[in-house]
C-alpha positions in Angstrom: 0.0 0.0 0.0 1.3 3.4 -1.0 2.1 6.0 1.6 -0.5 8.7 1.1 1.9 11.3 2.4 4.7 10.4 0.0 5.7 13.1 -2.6 6.2 11.6 -6.1 7.9 13.6 -8.8 7.3 12.3 -12.3 9.6 13.7 -14.9 10.1 16.6 -12.6 13.0 18.9 -11.8 16.2 16.8 -12.0 17.9 19.4 -9.8 16.3 17.7 -6.8 18.1 14.5 -7.7 21.4 16.3 -8.2 21.1 18.0 -4.9 20.3 14.7 -3.1 23.2 13.0 -4.7 25.5 15.9 -3.8 24.4 15.8 -0.2 24.8 12.0 0.0 28.3 12.3 -1.4 29.1 15.0 1.1 28.0 12.9 4.0 30.0 9.9 2.6 33.1 12.0 2.3 32.6 13.3 5.8 32.3 9.8 7.2 35.4 8.6 5.3 37.4 11.7 6.5 36.3 11.1 10.1 38.1 7.7 9.8 41.8 7.3 9.1 43.4 10.5 10.0 40.3 12.6 10.0 40.6 15.8 8.0 44.1 16.6 9.4 46.7 16.9 6.7 50.5 16.7 6.3 50.9 15.0 9.7 54.3 13.5 8.6 55.5 16.8 7.1 56.2 15.0 3.8 53.9 17.2 1.7 55.5 20.7 1.3 54.3 22.8 -1.5 57.4 22.5 -3.7 59.8 22.5 -5.0 60.9 24.7 -2.1 63.0 27.6 -3.2 64.8 29.1 -0.2 66.3 32.6 -0.2 69.9 32.8 -1.0 72.6 32.7 1.7 72.0 32.1 5.3 69.5 31.8 6.9 67.6 29.9 4.2 63.9 30.9 4.6 60.9 29.6 2.7 57.2 30.7 3.0 55.7 29.0 6.0 52.6 27.9 4.1 54.9 26.1 1.6 57.0 24.4 4.2 54.1 23.4 6.4 50.8 23.2 4.5 47.9 22.6 6.8 49.8 24.0 9.8 50.2 27.4 11.5 53.4 28.3 13.4 53.8 30.6 16.3 57.0 32.2 17.7 55.8 33.4 21.0 52.4 35.1 20.2 53.5 36.0 16.7 52.3 33.9 13.8 55.2 32.8 11.6 55.1 33.7 7.9 58.5 32.1 7.1 60.2 28.8 8.1 63.8 27.9 8.1 64.6 25.2 5.4 67.6 22.8 5.9 69.0 25.3 8.5 68.9 25.7 12.3 69.8 28.6 14.6 71.9 28.4 17.7 69.6 30.5 19.9 67.0 32.3 17.8 63.4 31.1 18.1 62.2 29.6 14.9 60.4 26.7 13.2 62.4 24.7 10.7 61.9 21.9 8.1 65.0 19.8 7.9 66.2 16.8 5.9 68.4 13.8 6.8 71.0 15.0 4.4 71.5 18.3 6.2 70.6 17.5 9.9 70.8 13.7 10.3 70.8 14.0 14.1 67.5 15.9 14.1 65.7 14.0 11.3 63.4 11.2 12.2 61.4 9.7 9.3 61.1 10.2 5.6 62.5 13.2 3.7 61.4 15.9 6.2 61.2 16.5 9.9 59.8 19.6 11.8 62.1 21.2 14.3 60.7 23.7 16.8 63.4 26.0 18.3 62.3 28.1 21.3 64.7 30.8 22.1 65.5 34.5 21.6 63.1 36.8 19.9 64.0 40.4 19.1 61.5 42.9 20.4 61.4 46.7 20.7 62.7 46.6 24.3 65.5 44.3 23.4 65.2 40.5 23.5 63.0 37.9 25.2 62.8 34.2 25.4 59.7 32.7 23.7 58.3 29.3 22.9 57.7 27.9 19.4 54.4 26.1 18.4 52.9 24.1 15.5 49.2 24.2 15.4 46.5 22.6 13.2 42.7 22.5 13.7 40.6 19.8 12.0 38.4 16.8 12.6 39.6 14.0 14.8 38.8 10.5 13.5 35.8 8.9 15.2 37.8 5.7 15.8 40.8 7.5 17.4 41.9 6.2 20.7 45.4 7.7 20.8 47.6 10.3 19.2 51.0 9.0 18.5 54.1 10.9 17.4 57.9 10.7 17.2 60.2 13.1 19.1 63.8 14.0 19.6 64.1 16.4 22.5 67.4 17.1 24.0 66.6 18.8 27.3 63.9 21.0 25.7 60.6 21.1 27.7 57.6 20.5 25.5 53.8 19.8 25.6 51.0 18.8 23.3 47.4 20.1 23.8 44.0 19.3 22.3 41.5 22.1 22.3 43.6 23.8 25.0 43.8 20.7 27.3 47.2 19.4 28.1 47.6 15.7 27.0 49.7 13.2 29.0 51.9 11.3 26.6 53.6 8.1 27.6 56.6 6.4 26.0 55.6 3.6 23.7 59.0 2.9 22.1 62.5 4.2 22.4 64.8 3.4 19.5 67.8 5.2 20.8 67.4 7.7 18.0 63.9 9.0 18.7 61.1 8.3 21.1 57.6 7.3 20.0 54.9 8.8 22.3 51.2 8.1 22.7 48.5 10.1 24.3 44.8 9.4 25.0 42.8 11.3 22.4 39.5 9.3 22.7 37.5 12.1 24.3 38.0 14.2 21.1 37.1 11.5 18.6 34.8 12.9 16.0 35.2 16.5 17.1 36.8 19.5 15.6 40.1 19.6 17.5 43.0 22.0 17.7 46.3 20.2 18.1 49.1 22.4 19.4 52.7 21.2 19.9 54.9 23.7 21.9 58.5 23.7 22.8 59.6 26.0 25.6 62.8 27.9 26.3 63.0 27.0 30.0 66.3 25.1 29.5 67.8 27.7 27.2 70.6 27.8 26.1 71.3 24.1 27.0 68.3 22.7 25.0 66.4 24.5 22.3 65.7 21.9 19.7 62.5 19.8 19.5 62.2 17.4 16.5 58.7 16.2 15.7 57.5 13.7 13.0 55.1 10.9 12.0 52.0 12.1 13.9 49.2 9.6 13.6 45.7 9.0 15.1 45.6 5.4 16.2 42.9 2.9 17.4 45.5 1.6 19.9 44.7 2.3 23.5 47.7 3.7 25.4 48.5 3.0 29.0 48.0 5.6 31.8 50.9 7.9 32.3 51.5 7.0 35.9 52.3 3.4 35.1 55.1 4.4 32.8 56.4 7.6 34.3 59.8 6.2 35.3 60.1 4.4 32.0 59.5 7.6 30.1 62.1 9.5 32.0 64.7 6.7 31.5 63.9 6.7 27.7 64.4 10.4 27.4 67.7 10.3 29.3 68.9 7.4 27.1 67.9 9.2 24.0 69.8 12.3 25.1 73.0 10.2 25.7 72.7 8.6 22.2 72.3 12.0 20.6 75.2 13.5 22.4 77.4 10.6 21.2 76.4 11.4 17.6 77.4 15.0 18.0 80.9 14.2 19.2 
């Protein structure tokens, strides 16, 4: 029996069908995007808008949006419009994109690694020490249980936040070259989320380099931080010793 309330269009406006198909496609894309890595992009820093053409001489700058598409960078409270490319500073605050060929000790995976350098910023009154941050806002996958990322941090304090909340990463793996961290991200699954990685100048000038790479959303549940606190501290110290040996 036919539904008396049904609306039947015979040979009618095909625009209705087109709109319906477009809406369905949009919903499907949103569902697909919500899985995997959500709508976040360039989480491994392997997708610069290239070829990158740095300025001549030193320092070698490129447009920030070319070096880190999908990301915003902050030096203190100032949004970065340029990034260092295959270069690092000794004490100036900056964000850099490095390669294994130029900075093997700072590179982690693939062709590119992000390096946050907290440090000195020139201001009208002279100089001040400021943090460096990488920020991206997008949709967290609905299936995400943890946020995982690889780090080399030689005495540089750092943190990662989701929508302003400080996450509590634990050490999952220590290779001796870098440390793989994991943090519970399940409460942000399916939500628009701002990820913010920040390196601080608290240990300046003894540590002002924070290498970051291979950020992924995972369905793996990570252990609570308290159970692995001492393990994480030992891993960081071991990583620092290995790094120092490479520099000698």
